[in-house]
C-alpha positions as CSV (number, residue, x, y, z in Angstrom):
1,M,0.0,0.0,0.0
2,T,1.4,3.4,-1.0
3,R,1.8,5.8,1.8
4,L,1.3,9.5,1.1
5,P,3.8,12.1,2.5
6,L,2.5,14.0,5.4
7,A,2.7,17.3,3.4
8,A,0.4,15.7,0.8
9,L,-2.1,14.8,3.4
10,A,-2.0,18.3,4.9
11,A,-2.5,19.7,1.4
12,S,-5.5,17.6,0.9
13,A,-6.9,18.8,4.2
14,L,-6.2,22.4,3.2
15,L,-8.1,22.0,-0.1
16,L,-11.0,20.3,1.6
17,Q,-11.4,23.3,3.9
18,A,-11.0,25.6,0.9
19,C,-13.9,23.7,-0.8
20,A,-15.9,24.0,2.4
21,F,-15.9,27.8,1.9
22,A,-18.0,27.5,-1.3
23,P,-20.5,28.3,-2.4
24,G,-21.4,31.6,-0.9
25,M,-18.2,32.4,0.9
26,H,-17.8,36.1,1.4
27,M,-15.8,38.3,3.7
28,D,-17.9,40.9,5.5
29,T,-15.7,44.0,5.3
30,K,-18.3,46.0,7.2
31,Q,-17.6,44.0,10.2
32,L,-13.9,44.8,9.9
33,G,-14.6,48.5,9.9
34,R,-16.6,48.5,13.1
35,Q,-14.6,49.5,16.1
36,D,-16.6,47.3,18.5
37,S,-16.3,44.1,16.4
38,A,-14.0,41.2,17.3
39,E,-12.7,41.2,13.8
40,S,-11.5,44.8,13.9
41,S,-9.2,43.9,16.9
42,M,-7.6,41.2,14.8
43,V,-6.9,42.8,11.4
44,D,-6.3,46.1,9.5
45,L,-8.2,46.5,6.3
46,V,-6.2,48.2,3.4
47,Q,-7.5,48.9,-0.1
48,I,-5.0,48.0,-2.8
49,T,-4.3,51.3,-4.6
50,P,-1.3,52.7,-6.6
51,K,-0.2,54.5,-3.4
52,V,-0.2,51.3,-1.3
53,I,1.7,49.4,-4.0
54,A,4.3,52.2,-4.1
55,Q,4.7,52.1,-0.3
56,E,5.0,48.3,-0.3
57,R,7.6,48.4,-3.1
58,A,9.7,51.0,-1.2
59,V,9.8,48.7,1.8
60,R,10.7,45.6,-0.2
61,N,13.1,47.1,-2.7
62,G,16.1,47.2,-0.3
63,L,19.2,46.0,-2.1
64,H,21.4,46.2,0.9
65,I,24.7,44.3,1.1
66,D,26.9,44.5,4.2
67,P,29.8,46.8,3.2
68,E,32.3,44.4,4.7
69,L,31.4,41.8,2.0
70,I,32.0,44.3,-0.8
71,E,35.2,45.7,0.7
72,Y,36.9,42.4,1.2
73,R,39.9,41.9,-1.1
74,P,42.0,38.7,-0.7
75,E,45.8,38.9,-0.4
76,N,48.1,36.8,-2.6
77,Y,47.4,33.1,-2.4
78,L,49.0,31.4,0.6
79,I,50.3,27.8,0.2
80,G,48.7,25.2,2.5
81,P,48.6,21.5,3.3
82,N,47.8,19.1,0.4
83,D,48.5,21.8,-2.3
84,A,50.4,20.4,-5.3
85,L,53.4,22.4,-6.4
86,F,55.4,22.2,-9.6
87,I,58.9,23.5,-9.0
88,T,61.0,24.3,-12.0
89,V,64.8,24.6,-11.8
90,W,65.9,25.7,-15.2
91,D,68.6,23.6,-16.9
92,H,68.2,21.0,-14.2
93,P,65.6,18.5,-15.4
94,E,66.7,16.0,-12.8
95,L,65.2,18.3,-10.2
96,T,62.3,19.6,-12.2
97,I,61.0,16.4,-13.7
98,P,62.6,13.5,-11.8
99,G,59.9,11.1,-13.2
100,G,60.9,11.9,-16.8
101,Q,59.4,14.0,-19.5
102,Q,57.0,11.3,-20.4
103,Q,55.2,11.8,-17.1
104,P,52.4,14.5,-16.8
105,S,53.1,17.5,-14.6
106,E,51.0,16.1,-11.8
107,A,53.3,13.1,-11.6
108,N,56.3,15.4,-11.0
109,S,54.5,17.7,-8.6
110,R,55.4,18.1,-4.9
111,I,52.7,17.7,-2.4
112,V,52.7,19.8,0.8
113,R,52.4,17.5,3.8
114,A,49.6,17.7,6.2
115,D,51.8,19.4,8.8
116,G,52.5,22.2,6.2
117,T,56.1,21.1,5.3
118,L,57.6,20.3,1.9
119,F,60.8,18.3,1.1
120,Y,62.9,19.2,-1.9
121,P,66.3,17.8,-2.9
122,F,69.3,19.8,-1.7
123,V,66.9,22.1,0.1
124,G,65.6,19.8,2.8
125,S,62.3,20.1,4.7
126,V,60.8,23.6,4.6
127,E,57.7,24.8,6.5
128,V,55.8,26.3,3.5
129,A,52.3,26.6,4.9
130,G,51.3,30.3,4.9
131,M,54.0,31.3,2.3
132,T,53.3,32.9,-1.0
133,Q,54.8,31.3,-4.1
134,E,57.3,34.1,-4.3
135,Q,58.5,33.6,-0.7
136,L,59.0,29.8,-1.4
137,R,60.8,30.6,-4.6
138,E,63.3,32.8,-2.8
139,I,64.0,30.2,-0.1
140,I,64.6,27.4,-2.7
141,T,66.8,29.7,-4.7
142,Q,68.9,30.6,-1.7
143,R,69.4,27.1,-0.5
144,L,70.1,25.7,-4.0
145,S,72.8,28.4,-4.6
146,R,75.1,26.4,-2.4
147,F,75.1,23.6,-4.9
148,I,74.1,25.3,-8.2
149,E,75.5,28.5,-9.5
150,Q,72.8,31.2,-9.9
151,P,69.9,28.8,-10.0
152,Q,66.8,30.0,-11.8
153,V,63.7,28.7,-9.9
154,D,60.0,29.0,-10.6
155,V,57.2,27.8,-8.3
156,N,53.6,27.2,-9.4
157,V,50.6,25.8,-7.6
158,I,49.0,23.2,-9.9
159,G,46.6,21.6,-7.3
160,Y,44.7,23.9,-5.0
161,N,43.6,21.6,-2.2
162,S,44.1,23.6,1.0
163,Q,41.5,26.3,0.8
164,K,37.9,25.8,0.0
165,V,34.4,27.3,0.2
166,T,31.3,25.1,0.9
167,L,28.1,25.4,-1.0
168,S,24.9,23.7,0.4
169,G,21.2,23.7,-0.1
170,A,19.2,24.0,-3.3
171,F,22.1,23.7,-5.7
172,Q,22.4,21.2,-8.5
173,E,25.9,20.4,-7.5
174,P,26.5,21.4,-3.9
175,G,29.9,20.7,-2.3
176,F,33.3,22.3,-2.2
177,Q,34.9,24.7,-4.5
178,P,38.6,25.6,-4.3
179,I,40.1,29.0,-3.5
180,T,42.9,29.6,-6.1
181,A,45.3,32.4,-7.1
182,Q,42.4,33.7,-9.2
183,N,39.7,35.5,-7.2
184,L,36.5,33.6,-6.8
185,T,33.3,35.7,-6.8
186,L,30.0,34.7,-5.2
187,L,28.3,34.8,-8.6
188,Q,31.0,32.4,-10.1
189,A,30.6,30.0,-7.2
190,V,26.8,30.0,-7.5
191,G,27.0,29.6,-11.3
192,R,29.3,26.6,-11.1
193,A,27.1,24.9,-8.5
194,G,23.9,25.6,-10.5
195,I,20.6,26.6,-8.9
196,D,17.8,24.0,-8.5
197,N,15.1,26.4,-9.7
198,N,12.3,24.0,-8.7
199,R,13.4,23.9,-5.0
200,A,15.4,27.1,-4.4
201,D,14.3,30.1,-2.4
202,L,16.1,32.8,-4.5
203,S,15.4,35.5,-1.9
204,N,17.3,33.7,0.8
205,L,21.0,33.1,0.0
206,R,23.1,33.0,3.1
207,L,26.9,33.7,3.2
208,I,28.4,32.6,6.5
209,R,31.8,34.2,7.1
210,D,33.8,34.1,10.3
211,G,30.7,33.1,12.3
212,K,28.5,35.9,10.9
213,T,25.5,35.2,8.6
214,H,24.8,37.6,5.8
215,I,21.3,37.1,4.1
216,L,21.2,38.2,0.5
217,D,18.1,38.4,-1.8
218,Y,19.8,36.8,-4.7
219,D,16.8,37.3,-7.0
220,R,16.5,41.0,-6.5
221,L,20.2,41.7,-6.3
222,T,20.8,40.0,-9.7
223,S,17.7,41.5,-11.3
224,N,18.6,45.1,-10.4
225,P,21.9,47.1,-10.5
226,S,23.7,46.1,-7.4
227,A,27.2,45.3,-6.0
228,I,26.6,41.5,-5.6
229,G,29.1,41.0,-8.5
230,D,31.8,42.6,-6.3
231,I,31.6,40.0,-3.5
232,L,34.7,37.9,-3.4
233,L,34.8,34.6,-1.4
234,K,37.5,33.7,1.1
235,A,38.6,30.3,2.5
236,D,36.1,28.6,4.8
237,D,33.1,30.7,3.6
238,Q,29.8,28.8,3.6
239,V,27.2,29.6,1.0
240,H,23.7,28.2,1.6
241,L,20.8,28.6,-0.7
242,A,17.5,27.9,1.2
243,Y,14.8,25.6,0.0
244,N,11.4,26.9,-0.8
245,D,9.6,24.0,0.9
246,T,8.1,26.0,3.8
247,R,7.5,29.2,1.9
248,K,4.1,29.2,0.3
249,I,1.2,31.3,-1.0
250,F,-2.1,29.8,0.0
251,V,-4.9,30.4,-2.5
252,M,-8.5,29.7,-1.3
253,G,-12.1,30.5,-1.9
254,E,-13.8,30.9,-5.3
255,V,-10.9,30.0,-7.6
256,R,-10.7,27.2,-10.1
257,Q,-7.8,25.4,-8.4
258,P,-7.4,26.3,-4.7
259,R,-4.0,25.2,-3.5
260,A,-0.7,26.2,-2.0
261,L,1.9,27.6,-4.4
262,P,5.7,27.5,-3.7
263,Y,7.3,30.9,-3.2
264,S,10.5,30.4,-5.1
265,T,11.5,34.0,-5.9
266,S,11.4,37.4,-4.2
267,R,8.6,38.6,-6.5
268,M,5.3,36.9,-6.9
269,T,2.4,39.2,-7.8
270,L,-1.3,38.8,-7.1
271,G,-2.0,38.7,-10.8
272,E,0.5,35.9,-11.4
273,V,-0.9,33.8,-8.5
274,L,-4.5,34.2,-9.7
275,G,-3.4,33.2,-13.2
276,T,-1.6,30.1,-11.9
277,V,-4.8,28.8,-10.2
278,G,-7.0,29.5,-13.2
279,G,-8.3,32.9,-12.0
280,P,-11.5,33.6,-10.0
281,A,-14.4,31.4,-10.9
282,P,-16.7,33.8,-12.7
283,E,-19.9,31.8,-11.9
284,T,-19.5,32.1,-8.2
285,S,-16.9,34.8,-7.3
286,S,-17.7,38.3,-6.2
287,G,-16.5,41.2,-8.2
288,K,-15.0,42.9,-5.2
289,G,-14.1,39.9,-3.1
290,I,-10.4,39.5,-3.7
291,Y,-8.3,39.7,-0.6
292,V,-4.7,39.1,0.5
293,I,-4.4,38.2,4.2
294,R,-0.9,38.8,5.6
295,G,0.2,37.8,9.1
296,V,-2.2,34.8,9.5
297,E,0.6,32.7,11.0
298,N,1.0,35.2,13.8
299,I,-2.6,36.1,14.3
300,E,-2.6,35.0,17.9
301,Q,0.1,37.5,18.8
302,E,-0.1,40.3,16.2
303,R,-2.7,42.0,14.1
304,A,-3.0,40.7,10.5
305,T,-3.4,42.9,7.5
306,V,-6.2,42.3,4.9
307,F,-5.6,43.9,1.5
308,N,-8.7,44.2,-0.6
309,L,-8.7,44.5,-4.4
310,D,-11.8,45.8,-6.1
311,A,-11.8,43.5,-9.1
312,S,-14.6,45.4,-10.8
313,S,-12.4,48.4,-11.2
314,P,-11.0,49.0,-14.8
315,V,-7.5,49.1,-13.4
316,A,-7.8,46.0,-11.3
317,F,-5.7,43.8,-13.6
318,V,-2.9,46.4,-13.5
319,L,-3.0,46.7,-9.8
320,A,-3.0,42.9,-9.4
321,D,0.0,42.6,-11.6
322,Q,1.9,45.1,-9.5
323,F,0.9,44.0,-6.0
324,E,3.7,41.8,-4.7
325,L,2.9,39.0,-2.3
326,Q,5.0,37.7,0.6
327,P,5.6,34.1,1.8
328,Q,2.7,32.7,3.9
329,D,0.2,35.2,2.4
330,V,-3.3,33.9,2.0
331,V,-5.1,34.9,-1.2
332,F,-8.9,34.6,-0.8
333,V,-11.5,35.1,-3.5
334,G,-14.9,35.5,-2.0
335,A,-18.4,34.9,-3.4
336,A,-21.8,36.5,-3.0
337,G,-23.3,36.1,0.5
338,I,-22.1,37.0,4.0
339,T,-19.7,35.2,6.3
340,R,-18.2,36.9,9.3
341,W,-14.4,37.4,9.4
342,N,-13.9,35.4,12.6
343,R,-15.4,32.3,10.9
344,F,-13.1,32.8,8.0
345,I,-9.9,33.3,10.1
346,S,-10.8,30.3,12.3
347,Q,-10.7,28.2,9.1
348,V,-7.7,29.8,7.4
349,F,-5.4,29.8,10.4
350,P,-5.4,26.1,11.2
351,S,-5.3,25.2,7.5
352,A,-2.2,27.3,6.8
353,N,-0.4,26.0,9.9
354,L,-1.4,22.4,9.1
355,F,0.1,22.6,5.7
356,R,3.3,24.4,7.0
357,T,3.7,21.8,9.8
358,G,3.4,18.9,7.3
359,L,6.1,20.5,5.2
360,L,8.4,21.0,8.1
361,I,8.0,17.4,9.2
362,D,8.6,16.1,5.7
363,E,11.7,18.3,5.4
364,D,13.0,16.9,8.7
365,I,12.4,13.3,7.6
366,R,14.2,14.0,4.3
367,D,17.2,15.5,6.1
368,R,17.4,12.5,8.4
369,N,17.3,10.1,5.4
370,N,20.1,12.1,3.7
């Protein structure tokens, strides 16, 4: 017998409750406006207008990046344990390629030991960890000069194995990427790892450096002029791209396909969401009954905000296409008839939490299995 994931069961319960709203589901906004009503103490009612959209956009359009990320510039590459070095002593192939010319460069490389030391003929053991290539070249040249007249030495790192950054989360190829003599930018690292667009929350990219977490809205920062391209990574940085499993938009009421939609970017508009679920059902929906309820998940501690769109207005489609939603918003399309707000919120609140709880448990089970 096939067992359904808990999140799927929760989704089914959510849709069943959404179906229970119809027919005749309607939010009585007159009750919200009364000062003595229980509903008015729970929510603030806001009409969706161009002014409101402009205010929301001003709040959300922050493209802030911590200055210390932008200002960081790495010094010259420092040799470390497990790095592979190719040391050339001109006119002395017995030192440069002791394995013979037929062997690849890797076969003639010198590996820095785990304790940071390196052995080289006529030079002996040298503690090279923390040195630049130029500093090591000078030491080898100095010590070889006792045996070779005016030795010409060159040092190159051909295997960068000591310094890495870690990428985790919703990437196609998470794992380690080496820090080399060439600067590694955040955009390069993300590009090489590849984003899993079906599972990634592009508004939540975390760069953990020296114990401090920097949260970056990757979607907005790459879609607008910003300094994200100037961020250089350093050894031991951790880059984590969050999953979108628990970030949803809940669509309920008189729509063709009530369901929960993943919030995968930093910009999902009311128009896009309504289009995804097939739009309001014309045979049952009310012309004015399109609402966005924000703050349902915290309704027991804080007032929620109900945004109302007058769908009968000629500019309704323009406003819907410009009004940006936030994770955990509830989009509700009402129908003719009257239902008090407290009845509606009593149904929406447990439904949204049931679905979110199911997703969190599924994610925990998935992490344990991995």
